[in-house]
C-alpha positions, 0 to 999 in steps of 0.5 A: 479247200481248192476251188476245183475240189469245191466246184466238183463237190457242188456239181456232184461230178462224177457221181451226179445223177444227171450223168445217167439219162434213162428213157423208157419206151413201149413197143406193144407189150415189150418195154425198152429201157435206154440208159445213156451215160453222159460221161462216157457216152455209152448206151445200155439197153434192156428189153423185156416182156413178161418172163422174156428178155433180150441178151446180146443176140438171144432171146432168154426166157427166165422161169426162175432159179428153182426150175430145172430147164435142162430137159426143155424143148422148144418149137418156133411156130410150126417148126421142128422141136429142138432140145435147148441143151443143143442151143449154143446160146443156152449152153453159154447161159448155163455155164455162166451159173455160179456157185452152189446154184450151178451144182444144184440146178445148172440151168438156173431156170434159163433158156436161150433162143438165138434171135436169128431163129426167132426174128420173124416168128410169131410164137415160141412154144416151150416145154420145161419137161414131160411133167409140164404143159407146153407154154406158148409165148407171143414173140410176134413183136420182135421185128418192131422191137429191133427197129425201135432199138435201132431208131433210139440208138441201141445196138440192135442184136 
């Protein structure tokens, strides 16, 4: 056995668990998980609170795959009511659904709201359809979350 191979096996390269460094942060009720890949120096961050998460430049609300959100509407603070199907962010999510799920429930239970619309808001009100009561979500912590993301080296949306 060659010396480089023995050394690689001893230190576990490139699959050594220490290659990934994961840190958890809390900003109010939001949680941020920052993963640093020491091999590539790449950073990946995931931000979540309740059924909400940040994906790229959007706030995604996940109601579960069994809920059809194609007729849902939303309102930010006391603004105008908007159809989620008119949101480019939501349409991108819905188009990403695959397989049978796309045929039976193309929405996948997901709604996306652009962060540019919601960044300074305090509340997001969603109604899945006329049979459901509106759901009020607290989004007031988003500016602090975005600041923290910048401080810890996550690319802020």
